C-alpha positions, 0 to 999 in steps of 0.5 A: 107268469103274472103281469102288472100294469104301468100307465105312460103319458107322453105330453107334447107341449108347444114350447121348446125355447123358454127354459124358465117356463119349461122348468115350471112345467117340469116341476108341475109334472113331479116325480112321474116325469121320466124324460124331457125332450126339447127342440127349439126349431120345433118349439116343442117339448115332449114330457114322458110320464109313467107310473101308477094310473092314479099318479100319472093322471094327477101329474098330467092334470098338473102339467096341463094346468101349468101349461094353459096358465103360462103358454099362449099359442097365438104367439107360437112359432115353430116347425111342428104342426099344432092345434094348441099349447097342450097339443097332444096328450096320448095315454099308453097302457103298459104291462111288465113282463119279466120273462124268466128269472134273471132277465131284465124286465121289459114293457109291452103293450097293455090293454088298450081299454085302460088307455081309453079309460084314462083318456076319457077321464082326462078329456072330461076333466080338461073340458070342465077344469080348463075350458079346453076343447078336446079332440079324441084319437085312438081306436076311432080315428088317427092323430093325422085325421084330427089334425086335418079335420079339426075345426072343419068337419070335426068338432071337439069331443068335449069342451067348448065348440071354439078354441081356447083364447090362448091355449087353442085345443088339445088332442087326447089319445089312447094308443099302443107304444110309439117311438118318435124318431128324427133323422137329419139329412146331410144338406139343406134340400127340403124338397128331398126331405119331403119326397123321402117322407112321402116315399117311406110313409105307411101305416106303421111309419108316419113321416114329415119332411121339415126345414129346421134352421139350417138343416132338414129333417125327416120326422118320424112316428114309428107306430108299430115299433115292434115291426118297424123300429128305428133301424128300419126307419133309418135304413129306409131314409139312408137308402134315399139320401145320406143321414147326418144323425139320428135322434130319439125323441123321448124314450124307447121300450127296452124290448125294441132296443134289445131287438136292435143289434147293439153295434148299431145303437150309437149310429141310431141314436139309441142307448140302454139309459134312454128306455122307459124301463131304465128310467123307472128303475132309476127312479125306484133306486133313488126312492122317488116312487115306484119303478118297474112293477113286480111280477111273479115267475 
């Protein structure tokens, strides 16, 4: 059974309210853009890009250039923690595995070394082309470590030793597949949301309790979604407080969806159309570039 690679990059930008700016950023991302998730309370947008390595790296550079040109983090206000305008740029190497003839192709984690190589190319480029200080995360340290230590006992891995005047700094990662997942609680008790986030937090589930407008949320990163998926995160929160609704941020891999009972998809905010594979296949069917790479069985 042969495999063939896909590069994904899930760019988190500190803008979730100005639709004109977001349209400009989307245009800069081009045909590699599979999904755009915006949140006005977080004042943050998540651009999911995927395709061939060369295409994705060009698209990420174009998106970052546009973001640095139009965004000013000094005037930014939002619930989500941030270091800069182009706040998080994680690269993910993926492999396509068709399994047996007739089965839908699914994506799985590819070689981390490929993601690290893409990360390093972007870091060198951003430091040179945008004068953007870049902090690396991945095998060396986690993203929460970078957020805690940046500008204190951690200096940029590339770029100037001080923040960009308007764009701040960029955290650039190399990681396996991750699912960003938000659970809105009934009521407005922020202390409860924070307590729940602390209770459920672990190596495979990062969580923050946030106040967003008139509601509260447990914002999660499922860092090992094959072991701790949306259903496990939902149930961990629901066992401690009533959940009003669940929200998938961006896309999920098809394999995680298939491992979840279909009768729970609606409750969990999941959908077959909101998978990386489905968006790649739709793009290919529309003639907008490569979709799922082929595999010989």
